[in-house]
N, C-alpha and C positions, 0 to 999 in steps of 0.2 A: 453373578453378583458383582465381582470385581470389575469385569468388563463394562457393566452398566454404569458404575461410578466413574470409570475412566472416560466413557463416551458421553456422559451427561453434560449438557450445555455446549457441545460442539456444534458449530454452524457449518453446514455444507451449502455452498453457494455456487451459482453458475449464471452465465448470461450469454446471449448470442446477439450479434448485430451484423447487418449487411447493408451495403450502400453501393451506389453506382460509382465507379472509379472517376476521379476528377480529370484524368487524362485518358482520352480514348485513342486507340481501340484496346483497352486493357480489360481483363475480366473483372467482374464485380469484386469489391473489397469486402472482407468479412473479419470478424473477431469472435472466437469462442473462448470463454473464460470459465474456469472452475477452480474451486479451492476449499480449504477448511480453515476455520478460525475458532479459537477459544481463548478467552481472557488474555493470556500472555504467549500465545503461539499463533502463527499465521503462515499459510502456504497458498500461493496463487500462481497458476500457470495459464498463459494465454497463447492461443494459436491464432495467427493473424496473416492475412494476405492484403498487401497494399501495393497498388499499381503493378500487380502480377508477381511481386516478390513475397516469399513466405518467411515469417519470423516466429520465433518462440520467445516469449517474455516470461521471466520467473521473478518472484519476490518471496523470500523466506526470512522470517525473523522469529526470535525467541526472546522474551523479556524476563530476566531473572532478578527478583527483588521487588520492593515496593517503594519505600521512601528514598532509598539509595539503590538505583538499579543499573544493571548492565544489560545491553540489548545488542547481541550480535545480529547482523543482517547481511543477506546476500541478494544483490539485484543484478539481473542480466536482462536488460531491455534491448534486445537485438533491433527492434523496430526504431529505436532512437540512438543506437550505437553508444549505450551507456552500460558499463559493467564494472562492478566493484564489490568488495567486501568491506564492511565497516562495523565498528563497535561504538555504541554510545555509552558513556559513563555519566549518569546524571543524578542530581538530587531533585526531589519533588517537594513543592510547596503549594498546597491547595491544588489548583488546576494547571500550575506552571511547572516547567522543568528547566534546569540549567546545568551545564557541565561541559564536557569535552567529547569530541568525536574523533576517532582514529579511522582513517579510510585508506584503502589501497589506491594508488594513483594509476597503475596500469595492470591491475590484477596480479601483481607480484607481491608475495608476502613481505619481501624485504624492502619494497618501495612504498612507504606509507607516509601520510601526512596527518598531523593532529592539530585541531583547531577548536575554537569555542563554538558551542551550540546551545540552543534554547528552544522551548516549545510551550504551547498552550493547548489544552484539550478540554472540551466541554460536551457533556451528554445530557439531554433533557427528554422527558416523555410527556406528551400532551394527550389528553383524553384517553389515557391508558392504551392507546393503539398506535399513536404516531411517535416514532423515536427519531430524534435529530441529534446528530453528532458532527462536530467540527473540530479539526485539528490543524495546527500550524507548527511547523518545525523550521527554524532558521539556522543557517550555518555560516561561519565567518572564516573561510579558508585564507591562510596567509598569502598575500600577494594576488588574490583572485577576487572576482566579483562576489557579492553576497549571494548565497544560494538558499533555496527554500522549497518546502513541500507543503502545499495548502490543500486540504482535503475536506470533503463533506459527505455525509451519508444520511439520507432520509429514508426510513423504512416504515411500512404500514403492516401491522399484524393482521393478516387475513384470518389466521387461527392462532392458537397458542404456539404452534410449532412452525407454521408456514408464514413467511414474510415476503412482501414485495418491496424492493429497494431501488433507490436512485443514488448513484455514486458519482461524485465529481472530483477532479484533481487538476490542479494547476501547479506546475513545478518548474524550477530552474536548477538543474544539477549538472555539474561538470561541463558547463558551457552550452548545454542544450536546454531550451525552453519548450515545454509541451503542455497540452491540456487534454483532458478526456472526460466525457460524461457518458454514463450508461445506465440502463435499467436491467435489473435481474431479479432472481428469486432465490431465497435461502430457506433451508429446512433445519430446525434445531432438534438434535437427537435427545 
């Protein structure tokens, strides 16, 4: 009974993509992604091969609080050479957030920077089956270019527990700009 209540609402998700390498003669590129997500917790691991090189990308975060929240996050995106730990301290007003972000500069706990951050998030359901979610987070590091994470997710409820989703991301973080779009499947416990 206790385990049922802890697992209720957890999404288990995964995706797979494969493509011909842009530079030949390299083996085909691929990405395998899986993770779990629930309200204020997220874990995602991706195994990727690009131009013959293997990478592991991780994203883990926990959101504590509601109107005033703290969100510790760890990102290690080997495929884009981005790695940091950060903590967002933000206030929520309707669909918007604003506050401060403290982030490691070189993955040393003693070497951190703190700067202003803000965001907006919107979720809508159409026809009781189509869920659309869009988020934007902006960061203003002192002495650096404006950084952002812009994400969208569109999911279709195949059944009450099984969903097909399309996820997109366009980001500029720590001097690297990248984008990603993928299709996957998720199961709600």
